[in-house]
SETOR-130167 format. One record per residue: x negated, y, z of N, C-alpha, C in turn; residue in three letters. Coordinates in steps of 0.1 Angstrom, whole numbers, plus 5000, padded with zeros to 4 digits. Each point is the difference from the previous one (the first is absolute). Last residue first. Layout:
{nx = X, ny = Y, nz = Z, cax = X, cay = Y, caz = Z, cx = X, cy = Y, cz = Z, rest = ALA}
...
//
This chain:
{nx = 4586, ny = 5072, nz = 4763, cax = 5003, cay = 5014, caz = 4998, cx = 4988, cy = 5008, cz = 4995, rest = PRO}
{nx = 5015, ny = 4948, nz = 4993, cax = 4990, cay = 5008, caz = 5006, cx = 5003, cy = 5014, cz = 4998, rest = THR}
{nx = 5024, ny = 4947, nz = 4997, cax = 5001, cay = 5015, caz = 4998, cx = 4989, cy = 5007, cz = 5007, rest = ARG}
{nx = 5010, ny = 4948, nz = 4979, cax = 4994, cay = 5008, caz = 5011, cx = 5000, cy = 5014, cz = 4997, rest = VAL}
{nx = 5023, ny = 4948, nz = 4985, cax = 4997, cay = 5014, caz = 4997, cx = 4995, cy = 5007, cz = 5013, rest = SER}
{nx = 5008, ny = 4949, nz = 4973, cax = 4996, cay = 5006, caz = 5013, cx = 4998, cy = 5015, cz = 4997, rest = THR}
{nx = 5028, ny = 4957, nz = 4975, cax = 4993, cay = 5013, caz = 4999, cx = 4998, cy = 5005, cz = 5013, rest = VAL}
{nx = 5012, ny = 4948, nz = 4977, cax = 5002, cay = 5011, caz = 5009, cx = 4992, cy = 5012, cz = 4996, rest = ASN}
{nx = 5006, ny = 4962, nz = 4971, cax = 5005, cay = 4994, caz = 5013, cx = 5004, cy = 5011, cz = 5009, rest = LEU}
{nx = 4997, ny = 4996, nz = 4944, cax = 4996, cay = 5008, caz = 5012, cx = 5006, cy = 4994, cz = 5012, rest = VAL}
{nx = 4988, ny = 4972, nz = 4954, cax = 5010, cay = 5007, caz = 5008, cx = 4995, cy = 5007, cz = 5012, rest = LEU}
{nx = 4976, ny = 4972, nz = 4968, cax = 5003, cay = 5012, caz = 4993, cx = 5011, cy = 5008, cz = 5008, rest = SER}
{nx = 4972, ny = 4967, nz = 5027, cax = 5000, cay = 4998, caz = 4985, cx = 5003, cy = 5013, cz = 4994, rest = GLY}
{nx = 5006, ny = 5009, nz = 5043, cax = 4999, cay = 4986, caz = 4999, cx = 5002, cy = 4997, cz = 4985, rest = SER}
{nx = 4983, ny = 5047, nz = 5028, cax = 5007, cay = 4992, caz = 4990, cx = 4999, cy = 4986, cz = 5003, rest = TYR}
{nx = 4997, ny = 5054, nz = 5022, cax = 4995, cay = 4986, caz = 5001, cx = 5009, cy = 4992, cz = 4991, rest = ALA}
{nx = 4985, ny = 5056, nz = 5006, cax = 5009, cay = 4989, caz = 4995, cx = 4994, cy = 4987, cz = 5002, rest = TYR}
{nx = 4997, ny = 5052, nz = 5022, cax = 4992, cay = 4989, caz = 4996, cx = 5009, cy = 4988, cz = 4997, rest = THR}
{nx = 5001, ny = 5058, nz = 5006, cax = 5007, cay = 4988, caz = 4999, cx = 4991, cy = 4989, cz = 4995, rest = LEU}
{nx = 4998, ny = 5052, nz = 5023, cax = 4993, cay = 4990, caz = 4993, cx = 5007, cy = 4987, cz = 5001, rest = THR}
{nx = 5008, ny = 5056, nz = 5005, cax = 5006, cay = 4987, caz = 5003, cx = 4993, cy = 4990, cz = 4992, rest = LEU}
{nx = 4991, ny = 5054, nz = 5018, cax = 4999, cay = 4989, caz = 4990, cx = 5006, cy = 4988, cz = 5006, rest = ARG}
{nx = 4999, ny = 5059, nz = 5006, cax = 5001, cay = 4986, caz = 5005, cx = 4998, cy = 4990, cz = 4989, rest = GLU}
{nx = 4991, ny = 5047, nz = 4995, cax = 5007, cay = 5001, caz = 5013, cx = 5000, cy = 4986, cz = 5006, rest = VAL}
{nx = 4969, ny = 5029, nz = 4961, cax = 5006, cay = 4988, caz = 5004, cx = 5006, cy = 5001, cz = 5014, rest = GLU}
{nx = 4998, ny = 5041, nz = 4966, cax = 4991, cay = 4994, caz = 5010, cx = 5007, cy = 4987, cz = 5005, rest = VAL}
{nx = 5017, ny = 5036, nz = 4970, cax = 4993, cay = 4989, caz = 4993, cx = 4990, cy = 4993, cz = 5009, rest = GLY}
{nx = 5033, ny = 5035, nz = 5010, cax = 4987, cay = 5005, caz = 4995, cx = 4992, cy = 4990, cz = 4993, rest = SER}
{nx = 5042, ny = 4991, nz = 5022, cax = 5003, cay = 5010, caz = 4990, cx = 4987, cy = 5006, cz = 4994, rest = GLY}
{nx = 4994, ny = 4951, nz = 5020, cax = 5009, cay = 5011, caz = 5005, cx = 5001, cy = 5011, cz = 4988, rest = ASP}
{nx = 4994, ny = 4945, nz = 4994, cax = 4993, cay = 5012, caz = 5002, cx = 5009, cy = 5011, cz = 5005, rest = TYR}
{nx = 4996, ny = 4942, nz = 4999, cax = 5009, cay = 5012, caz = 5000, cx = 4991, cy = 5012, cz = 5003, rest = GLN}
{nx = 4992, ny = 4946, nz = 4981, cax = 4995, cay = 5012, caz = 5007, cx = 5009, cy = 5011, cz = 4998, rest = ILE}
{nx = 4995, ny = 4943, nz = 4997, cax = 5008, cay = 5011, caz = 4997, cx = 4996, cy = 5012, cz = 5008, rest = ASP}
{nx = 4979, ny = 4950, nz = 4981, cax = 4998, cay = 5011, caz = 5010, cx = 5009, cy = 5012, cz = 4995, rest = VAL}
{nx = 4994, ny = 4942, nz = 4994, cax = 5006, cay = 5013, caz = 4995, cx = 4998, cy = 5010, cz = 5010, rest = GLU}
{nx = 4981, ny = 4947, nz = 4985, cax = 5001, cay = 5011, caz = 5009, cx = 5006, cy = 5012, cz = 4993, rest = GLN}
{nx = 4997, ny = 4958, nz = 4979, cax = 4996, cay = 4995, caz = 5014, cx = 5001, cy = 5012, cz = 5010, rest = THR}
{nx = 5021, ny = 4984, nz = 4949, cax = 4996, cay = 5012, caz = 5008, cx = 4997, cy = 4994, cz = 5014, rest = ILE}
{nx = 4993, ny = 4971, nz = 4955, cax = 5009, cay = 5002, caz = 5012, cx = 4995, cy = 5013, cz = 5007, rest = LYS}
{nx = 4980, ny = 4975, nz = 4961, cax = 5012, cay = 5008, caz = 4996, cx = 5009, cy = 5004, cz = 5012, rest = ASN}
{nx = 4949, ny = 4992, nz = 5010, cax = 5007, cay = 4993, caz = 4988, cx = 5011, cy = 5009, cz = 4996, rest = GLY}
{nx = 4991, ny = 5019, nz = 5039, cax = 4992, cay = 4988, caz = 4999, cx = 5006, cy = 4992, cz = 4989, rest = THR}
{nx = 5004, ny = 5056, nz = 5013, cax = 5004, cay = 4987, caz = 4995, cx = 4990, cy = 4989, cz = 5002, rest = TYR}
{nx = 5019, ny = 5052, nz = 5018, cax = 4988, cay = 4992, caz = 4999, cx = 5006, cy = 4986, cz = 4996, rest = THR}
{nx = 5019, ny = 5055, nz = 5000, cax = 5002, cay = 4985, caz = 4999, cx = 4987, cy = 4993, cz = 4998, rest = TYR}
{nx = 5024, ny = 5051, nz = 5018, cax = 4988, cay = 4993, caz = 4994, cx = 5002, cy = 4985, cz = 5001, rest = GLN}
{nx = 5030, ny = 5050, nz = 5001, cax = 5001, cay = 4985, caz = 5003, cx = 4987, cy = 4994, cz = 4993, rest = GLU}
{nx = 5019, ny = 5053, nz = 5018, cax = 4992, cay = 4991, caz = 4992, cx = 5002, cy = 4986, cz = 5004, rest = GLU}
{nx = 5020, ny = 5056, nz = 5004, cax = 5000, cay = 4986, caz = 5004, cx = 4991, cy = 4992, cz = 4991, rest = ARG}
{nx = 5002, ny = 5048, nz = 4997, cax = 5011, cay = 4998, caz = 5010, cx = 4999, cy = 4986, cz = 5006, rest = ILE}
{nx = 4965, ny = 5039, nz = 4975, cax = 5004, cay = 4986, caz = 5002, cx = 5011, cy = 4999, cz = 5010, rest = LYS}
{nx = 4990, ny = 5043, nz = 4968, cax = 4998, cay = 4995, caz = 5013, cx = 5005, cy = 4986, cz = 5001, rest = THR}
{nx = 4993, ny = 5022, nz = 4957, cax = 4997, cay = 5011, caz = 5009, cx = 4997, cy = 4994, cz = 5014, rest = THR}
{nx = 5009, ny = 4983, nz = 4952, cax = 4994, cay = 4993, caz = 5011, cx = 4995, cy = 5010, cz = 5010, rest = LYS}
{nx = 5027, ny = 5007, nz = 4959, cax = 4987, cay = 5006, caz = 5001, cx = 4991, cy = 4994, cz = 5012, rest = GLY}
{nx = 5046, ny = 4988, nz = 4992, cax = 4991, cay = 4994, caz = 4990, cx = 4987, cy = 5006, cz = 4999, rest = SER}
{nx = 5026, ny = 5001, nz = 5047, cax = 5003, cay = 5004, caz = 4987, cx = 4990, cy = 4994, cz = 4990, rest = ASP}
{nx = 5001, ny = 4989, nz = 5047, cax = 5011, cay = 5010, caz = 5000, cx = 5004, cy = 5004, cz = 4986, rest = THR}
{nx = 4979, ny = 4951, nz = 5008, cax = 4996, cay = 5014, caz = 5001, cx = 5012, cy = 5009, cz = 5001, rest = TRP}
{nx = 4984, ny = 4945, nz = 5007, cax = 5011, cay = 5009, caz = 4998, cx = 4995, cy = 5014, cz = 5003, rest = VAL}
{nx = 4977, ny = 4950, nz = 4985, cax = 4999, cay = 5012, caz = 5007, cx = 5011, cy = 5009, cz = 4996, rest = THR}
{nx = 4982, ny = 4946, nz = 4999, cax = 5011, cay = 5009, caz = 4996, cx = 4999, cy = 5012, cz = 5008, rest = ILE}
{nx = 4967, ny = 4955, nz = 4985, cax = 5003, cay = 5012, caz = 5008, cx = 5012, cy = 5007, cz = 4994, rest = ASN}
{nx = 4984, ny = 4958, nz = 4983, cax = 4992, cay = 5001, caz = 5012, cx = 5003, cy = 5012, cz = 5009, rest = THR}
{nx = 5022, ny = 4966, nz = 4959, cax = 5001, cay = 5013, caz = 5006, cx = 4992, cy = 5000, cz = 5013, rest = VAL}
{nx = 4991, ny = 4967, nz = 4956, cax = 5005, cay = 5001, caz = 5014, cx = 5000, cy = 5015, cz = 5005, rest = LYS}
{nx = 4983, ny = 4979, nz = 4957, cax = 5015, cay = 5001, caz = 5000, cx = 5006, cy = 5002, cz = 5014, rest = ASN}
{nx = 4951, ny = 5016, nz = 4993, cax = 5006, cay = 4989, caz = 4991, cx = 5015, cy = 5003, cz = 5000, rest = GLY}
{nx = 4989, ny = 5027, nz = 5033, cax = 4988, cay = 4992, caz = 4997, cx = 5005, cy = 4988, cz = 4992, rest = SER}
{nx = 5023, ny = 5052, nz = 5011, cax = 5000, cay = 4985, caz = 4998, cx = 4986, cy = 4995, cz = 4999, rest = ARG}
{nx = 5034, ny = 5044, nz = 5019, cax = 4987, cay = 4996, caz = 4996, cx = 5000, cy = 4985, cz = 4999, rest = THR}
{nx = 5039, ny = 5042, nz = 5000, cax = 4996, cay = 4986, caz = 5002, cx = 4986, cy = 4998, cz = 4995, rest = TYR}
{nx = 5035, ny = 5043, nz = 5019, cax = 4989, cay = 4996, caz = 4991, cx = 4996, cy = 4986, cz = 5003, rest = GLU}
{nx = 5043, ny = 5039, nz = 5006, cax = 4994, cay = 4988, caz = 5005, cx = 4990, cy = 4995, cz = 4990, rest = GLU}
{nx = 5028, ny = 5046, nz = 5020, cax = 4994, cay = 4995, caz = 4988, cx = 4992, cy = 4987, cz = 5004, rest = TYR}
{nx = 5046, ny = 5029, nz = 5023, cax = 4986, cay = 4996, caz = 5000, cx = 4995, cy = 4995, cz = 4986, rest = TYR}
{nx = 5041, ny = 5022, nz = 5038, cax = 4997, cay = 4999, caz = 4986, cx = 4985, cy = 4996, cz = 5000, rest = ASP}
{nx = 5026, ny = 4984, nz = 5043, cax = 4996, cay = 5012, caz = 4994, cx = 4998, cy = 4998, cz = 4985, rest = GLU}
{nx = 5015, ny = 4967, nz = 5032, cax = 5003, cay = 5012, caz = 5008, cx = 4995, cy = 5013, cz = 4993, rest = ALA}
{nx = 4998, ny = 4949, nz = 4992, cax = 5009, cay = 5008, caz = 4992, cx = 5004, cy = 5013, cz = 5006, rest = LEU}
{nx = 4969, ny = 4968, nz = 5020, cax = 4996, cay = 5001, caz = 4986, cx = 5010, cy = 5008, cz = 4992, rest = ALA}
{nx = 4995, ny = 4988, nz = 5050, cax = 5003, cay = 5013, caz = 4994, cx = 4997, cy = 5001, cz = 4985, rest = HIS}
{nx = 4992, ny = 4965, nz = 5036, cax = 5011, cay = 4998, caz = 4991, cx = 5004, cy = 5012, cz = 4993, rest = VAL}
{nx = 4965, ny = 4994, nz = 5035, cax = 4996, cay = 4996, caz = 4987, cx = 5011, cy = 4997, cz = 4990, rest = LEU}
{nx = 5003, ny = 5013, nz = 5048, cax = 4997, cay = 5011, caz = 4991, cx = 4997, cy = 4996, cz = 4986, rest = GLN}
{nx = 5027, ny = 4983, nz = 5046, cax = 4993, cay = 4994, caz = 4988, cx = 4998, cy = 5010, cz = 4989, rest = ASP}
{nx = 5000, ny = 5015, nz = 5052, cax = 5010, cay = 4995, caz = 4990, cx = 4992, cy = 4993, cz = 4989, rest = LEU}
{nx = 4979, ny = 5023, nz = 5036, cax = 5005, cay = 4987, caz = 5005, cx = 5010, cy = 4994, cz = 4990, rest = VAL}
{nx = 4980, ny = 5043, nz = 4993, cax = 4990, cay = 4989, caz = 4998, cx = 5005, cy = 4987, cz = 5005, rest = ALA}
{nx = 5023, ny = 5042, nz = 5006, cax = 5002, cay = 4994, caz = 4987, cx = 4991, cy = 4988, cz = 4998, rest = HIS}
{nx = 4995, ny = 5026, nz = 5038, cax = 5012, cay = 4992, caz = 5001, cx = 5004, cy = 4994, cz = 4987, rest = THR}
{nx = 4962, ny = 5028, nz = 5001, cax = 4998, cay = 4989, caz = 5010, cx = 5012, cy = 4991, cz = 5000, rest = THR}
{nx = 5001, ny = 5040, nz = 4974, cax = 4992, cay = 4989, caz = 4994, cx = 4998, cy = 4988, cz = 5009, rest = PRO}
{nx = 5044, ny = 5025, nz = 5009, cax = 4986, cay = 5005, caz = 4999, cx = 4992, cy = 4990, cz = 4993, rest = THR}
{nx = 5055, ny = 5010, nz = 4998, cax = 4989, cay = 4991, caz = 5001, cx = 4987, cy = 5007, cz = 5000, rest = LEU}
{nx = 5044, ny = 5027, nz = 5016, cax = 4997, cay = 4990, caz = 4989, cx = 4988, cy = 4992, cz = 5004, rest = GLY}
{nx = 5009, ny = 5051, nz = 5016, cax = 5002, cay = 4986, caz = 5004, cx = 4996, cy = 4991, cz = 4989, rest = GLY}
{nx = 5009, ny = 5051, nz = 5002, cax = 4996, cay = 4990, caz = 4990, cx = 5003, cy = 4986, cz = 5004, rest = GLY}
{nx = 5010, ny = 5043, nz = 5023, cax = 4987, cay = 4995, caz = 5002, cx = 4995, cy = 4990, cz = 4990, rest = SER}
{nx = 5044, ny = 5021, nz = 5001, cax = 4990, cay = 5008, caz = 4994, cx = 4986, cy = 4995, cz = 5002, rest = ALA}
{nx = 5038, ny = 4978, nz = 5020, cax = 5000, cay = 4999, caz = 4986, cx = 4989, cy = 5008, cz = 4993, rest = LEU}
{nx = 5004, ny = 5003, nz = 5047, cax = 4996, cay = 4986, caz = 4996, cx = 5000, cy = 4999, cz = 4985, rest = LEU}
{nx = 5016, ny = 5041, nz = 5017, cax = 4985, cay = 4998, caz = 5002, cx = 4995, cy = 4986, cz = 4996, rest = GLU}
{nx = 5047, ny = 5009, nz = 5000, cax = 4993, cay = 5008, caz = 4989, cx = 4985, cy = 4998, cz = 5001, rest = THR}
{nx = 5026, ny = 4982, nz = 5034, cax = 5001, cay = 4991, caz = 4988, cx = 4993, cy = 5008, cz = 4988, rest = LEU}
{nx = 4981, ny = 5012, nz = 5048, cax = 5013, cay = 5001, caz = 4993, cx = 5000, cy = 4991, cz = 4988, rest = THR}
{nx = 4972, ny = 4994, nz = 5047, cax = 4999, cay = 5003, caz = 4986, cx = 5014, cy = 5001, cz = 4994, rest = LYS}
{nx = 4971, ny = 4997, nz = 5050, cax = 5013, cay = 5001, caz = 4994, cx = 4997, cy = 5005, cz = 4985, rest = VAL}
{nx = 4972, ny = 4973, nz = 5042, cax = 4999, cay = 5008, caz = 4988, cx = 5014, cy = 5000, cz = 4994, rest = THR}
{nx = 4984, ny = 4974, nz = 5039, cax = 5007, cay = 5013, caz = 5003, cx = 4998, cy = 5010, cz = 4988, rest = ASN}
{nx = 4986, ny = 4953, nz = 5002, cax = 4990, cay = 5010, caz = 5003, cx = 5005, cy = 5014, cz = 5003, rest = ASN}
{nx = 5028, ny = 4963, nz = 4986, cax = 4995, cay = 4997, caz = 5013, cx = 4988, cy = 5009, cz = 5004, rest = LYS}
{nx = 5036, ny = 5019, nz = 4965, cax = 4993, cay = 4987, caz = 5001, cx = 4994, cy = 4999, cz = 5014, rest = ASP}
{nx = 5042, ny = 5028, nz = 4973, cax = 4991, cay = 5000, caz = 5011, cx = 4993, cy = 4987, cz = 5001, rest = LEU}
{nx = 5029, ny = 5029, nz = 4961, cax = 4996, cay = 4987, caz = 5004, cx = 4989, cy = 5002, cz = 5011, rest = PHE}
{nx = 5044, ny = 5030, nz = 4973, cax = 4986, cay = 4999, caz = 5006, cx = 4998, cy = 4986, cz = 5005, rest = THR}
{nx = 5032, ny = 5031, nz = 4962, cax = 4999, cay = 4988, caz = 5008, cx = 4986, cy = 4999, cz = 5006, rest = MET}
{nx = 5024, ny = 5047, nz = 4984, cax = 4990, cay = 4989, caz = 4998, cx = 5002, cy = 4989, cz = 5009, rest = ASP}
{nx = 5024, ny = 5043, nz = 4999, cax = 5004, cay = 4992, caz = 4988, cx = 4990, cy = 4989, cz = 4997, rest = ASP}
{nx = 5000, ny = 5018, nz = 5049, cax = 5006, cay = 5008, caz = 4989, cx = 5005, cy = 4991, cz = 4989, rest = GLY}
{nx = 4978, ny = 4971, nz = 5026, cax = 4996, cay = 5013, caz = 5004, cx = 5004, cy = 5010, cz = 4989, rest = ASP}
{nx = 5010, ny = 4945, nz = 5019, cax = 5001, cay = 5011, caz = 4990, cx = 4996, cy = 5013, cz = 5006, rest = ARG}
{nx = 4987, ny = 4944, nz = 5008, cax = 5009, cay = 5010, caz = 5004, cx = 5001, cy = 5010, cz = 4989, rest = SER}
{nx = 4977, ny = 4950, nz = 5020, cax = 5004, cay = 5007, caz = 4987, cx = 5011, cy = 5010, cz = 5004, rest = VAL}
{nx = 4957, ny = 4972, nz = 5028, cax = 5013, cay = 5006, caz = 4999, cx = 5003, cy = 5006, cz = 4986, rest = ARG}
{nx = 4966, ny = 4971, nz = 5038, cax = 5002, cay = 5001, caz = 4985, cx = 5015, cy = 5005, cz = 4998, rest = VAL}
{nx = 4984, ny = 4998, nz = 5044, cax = 4988, cay = 5002, caz = 4993, cx = 5001, cy = 5001, cz = 4985, rest = LEU}
{nx = 5030, ny = 4995, nz = 5042, cax = 5003, cay = 5008, caz = 4988, cx = 4988, cy = 5003, cz = 4993, rest = ASP}
{nx = 5018, ny = 4958, nz = 5036, cax = 4993, cay = 5013, caz = 4998, cx = 5004, cy = 5007, cz = 4988, rest = ASP}
{nx = 5003, ny = 4954, nz = 5029, cax = 5011, cay = 5009, caz = 4998, cx = 4994, cy = 5014, cz = 4999, rest = ASN}
{nx = 4980, ny = 4946, nz = 4993, cax = 5000, cay = 5013, caz = 5006, cx = 5012, cy = 5008, cz = 4996, rest = SER}
{nx = 4987, ny = 4955, nz = 4985, cax = 4997, cay = 5000, caz = 5014, cx = 5001, cy = 5014, cz = 5006, rest = THR}
{nx = 5007, ny = 4986, nz = 4953, cax = 5008, cay = 4991, caz = 5008, cx = 4998, cy = 5002, cz = 5015, rest = ASP}
{nx = 4993, ny = 5042, nz = 4966, cax = 4996, cay = 4986, caz = 4999, cx = 5008, cy = 4992, cz = 5010, rest = ASP}
{nx = 5018, ny = 5046, nz = 4975, cax = 4992, cay = 4995, caz = 5012, cx = 4996, cy = 4985, cz = 4997, rest = GLN}
{nx = 5018, ny = 5050, nz = 4977, cax = 4998, cay = 4986, caz = 4996, cx = 4991, cy = 4994, cz = 5011, rest = VAL}
{nx = 5037, ny = 5044, nz = 4997, cax = 4987, cay = 4994, caz = 5004, cx = 4999, cy = 4986, cz = 4996, rest = THR}
{nx = 5029, ny = 5046, nz = 4983, cax = 5001, cay = 4985, caz = 5003, cx = 4986, cy = 4996, cz = 5003, rest = VAL}
{nx = 5028, ny = 5050, nz = 5003, cax = 4990, cay = 4992, caz = 4994, cx = 5002, cy = 4985, cz = 5004, rest = GLY}
{nx = 5031, ny = 5037, nz = 5009, cax = 4988, cay = 5007, caz = 4998, cx = 4990, cy = 4992, cz = 4992, rest = ARG}
{nx = 5052, ny = 4989, nz = 4994, cax = 4991, cay = 5001, caz = 5011, cx = 4988, cy = 5007, cz = 4996, rest = CYS}
{nx = 5049, ny = 4977, nz = 4982, cax = 4994, cay = 5014, caz = 5000, cx = 4992, cy = 5001, cz = 5013, rest = ASP}
{nx = 5019, ny = 4958, nz = 4967, cax = 4997, cay = 5004, caz = 5013, cx = 4993, cy = 5014, cz = 5000, rest = VAL}
{nx = 5038, ny = 4980, nz = 4964, cax = 4986, cay = 5001, caz = 5003, cx = 4998, cy = 5004, cz = 5014, rest = PHE}
{nx = 5040, ny = 4977, nz = 4963, cax = 4996, cay = 5008, caz = 5011, cx = 4985, cy = 5000, cz = 5002, rest = ASP}
{nx = 5024, ny = 4974, nz = 4966, cax = 5004, cay = 5014, caz = 4999, cx = 4995, cy = 5009, cz = 5011, rest = GLU}
{nx = 4991, ny = 4951, nz = 4994, cax = 5002, cay = 5005, caz = 4986, cx = 5004, cy = 5014, cz = 4999, rest = ASN}
{nx = 4995, ny = 4976, nz = 5041, cax = 4986, cay = 5001, caz = 4994, cx = 5001, cy = 5004, cz = 4986, rest = ARG}
{nx = 5034, ny = 5012, nz = 5042, cax = 4999, cay = 4992, caz = 4987, cx = 4987, cy = 5002, cz = 4994, rest = SER}
{nx = 5016, ny = 5003, nz = 5054, cax = 4995, cay = 5007, caz = 4988, cx = 4999, cy = 4991, cz = 4988, rest = ALA}
{nx = 5035, ny = 4995, nz = 5042, cax = 4988, cay = 4995, caz = 4994, cx = 4996, cy = 5009, cz = 4988, rest = SER}
{nx = 5029, ny = 5023, nz = 5038, cax = 5002, cay = 4989, caz = 4990, cx = 4986, cy = 4996, cz = 4995, rest = THR}
{nx = 5027, ny = 5030, nz = 5043, cax = 4987, cay = 4996, caz = 4993, cx = 5003, cy = 4988, cz = 4991, rest = PRO}
{nx = 5042, ny = 5031, nz = 5008, cax = 4991, cay = 4991, caz = 5009, cx = 4987, cy = 4997, cz = 4992, rest = PHE}
{nx = 5032, ny = 5028, nz = 4980, cax = 5004, cay = 5002, caz = 5014, cx = 4992, cy = 4993, cz = 5010, rest = ASP}
{nx = 4989, ny = 5021, nz = 4949, cax = 5001, cay = 4988, caz = 5008, cx = 5004, cy = 5003, cz = 5014, rest = ASP}
{nx = 5007, ny = 5024, nz = 4950, cax = 4997, cay = 5002, caz = 5014, cx = 5002, cy = 4987, cz = 5007, rest = THR}
{nx = 4985, ny = 5006, nz = 4947, cax = 5011, cay = 4999, caz = 5009, cx = 4996, cy = 5003, cz = 5014, rest = GLN}
{nx = 4969, ny = 5001, nz = 4965, cax = 5012, cay = 5000, caz = 4991, cx = 5013, cy = 5000, cz = 5009, rest = SER}
{nx = 4949, ny = 5021, nz = 5013, cax = 5008, cay = 4988, caz = 4999, cx = 5012, cy = 5002, cz = 4991, rest = GLY}
{nx = 4967, ny = 5034, nz = 5015, cax = 4997, cay = 4993, caz = 4988, cx = 5008, cy = 4987, cz = 4998, rest = GLY}
{nx = 5005, ny = 5032, nz = 5036, cax = 4986, cay = 4995, caz = 5001, cx = 4996, cy = 4991, cz = 4988, rest = SER}
{nx = 5043, ny = 5021, nz = 5005, cax = 4991, cay = 5011, caz = 5003, cx = 4986, cy = 4995, cz = 5001, rest = ALA}
{nx = 5037, ny = 4969, nz = 4993, cax = 4996, cay = 5008, caz = 4988, cx = 4990, cy = 5011, cz = 5003, rest = PRO}
{nx = 4997, ny = 4959, nz = 5032, cax = 5011, cay = 5008, caz = 4996, cx = 4996, cy = 5008, cz = 4988, rest = GLY}
{nx = 4983, ny = 4956, nz = 5036, cax = 4999, cay = 5010, caz = 4990, cx = 5013, cy = 5007, cz = 4997, rest = GLU}
{nx = 4969, ny = 4964, nz = 5033, cax = 5012, cay = 5008, caz = 5001, cx = 4999, cy = 5011, cz = 4989, rest = ILE}
{nx = 4974, ny = 4949, nz = 5009, cax = 5001, cay = 5014, caz = 4995, cx = 5014, cy = 5005, cz = 5004, rest = LYS}
{nx = 4960, ny = 4957, nz = 5011, cax = 5014, cay = 5005, caz = 4999, cx = 5000, cy = 5014, cz = 4996, rest = LEU}
{nx = 4963, ny = 4958, nz = 4990, cax = 5003, cay = 5013, caz = 5006, cx = 5015, cy = 5003, cz = 4999, rest = PRO}
{nx = 4971, ny = 4955, nz = 5003, cax = 5011, cay = 5004, caz = 4992, cx = 5005, cy = 5014, cz = 5006, rest = SER}
{nx = 4954, ny = 4964, nz = 4998, cax = 5007, cay = 5012, caz = 5007, cx = 5011, cy = 5004, cz = 4991, rest = ILE}
{nx = 4977, ny = 4950, nz = 5005, cax = 5002, cay = 5011, caz = 4992, cx = 5007, cy = 5011, cz = 5008, rest = ARG}
{nx = 4972, ny = 4948, nz = 5002, cax = 5006, cay = 5012, caz = 5007, cx = 5002, cy = 5011, cz = 4991, rest = ASP}
{nx = 5000, ny = 4947, nz = 4987, cax = 4992, cay = 5013, caz = 4999, cx = 5008, cy = 5010, cz = 5008, rest = VAL}
{nx = 4997, ny = 4943, nz = 5001, cax = 5008, cay = 5012, caz = 5000, cx = 4991, cy = 5012, cz = 5000, rest = MET}
//
């Protein structure tokens, strides 16, 4: 069983209601709201107001445990979003379709040994690179390299392929920042 709070209300047309209530009635979650200064978010063990959402004039405000109050406008203006550090925990090497690019292929005989992705056909800045190593006709190692906006290597993913005859058994990958 889940404990729920069911607030009661007394309303009338003067306070925004549609009718005058003679007795406290249950608030309707579809049409009523609770009018209060703020809402605190507490943990399981304390009864505090360390984390609070409230309003100051026309701005929604957020109070955190460090007693820092930020308005919604300030939070939105601060940019937020992903930083390079928080982005790094995501799978970054799937961004092959994230930008316009020029792709260049290097071959040794009939085997592709390198695919380089540039910002344009003038090869101004490297975006990404794939390097392939073969034993016979089998790719034994693939190195995927991601570059930043200046063309400096940011990270690489090295994949090593294991075979049974002509079938790939498994691939081991190691990421190095």
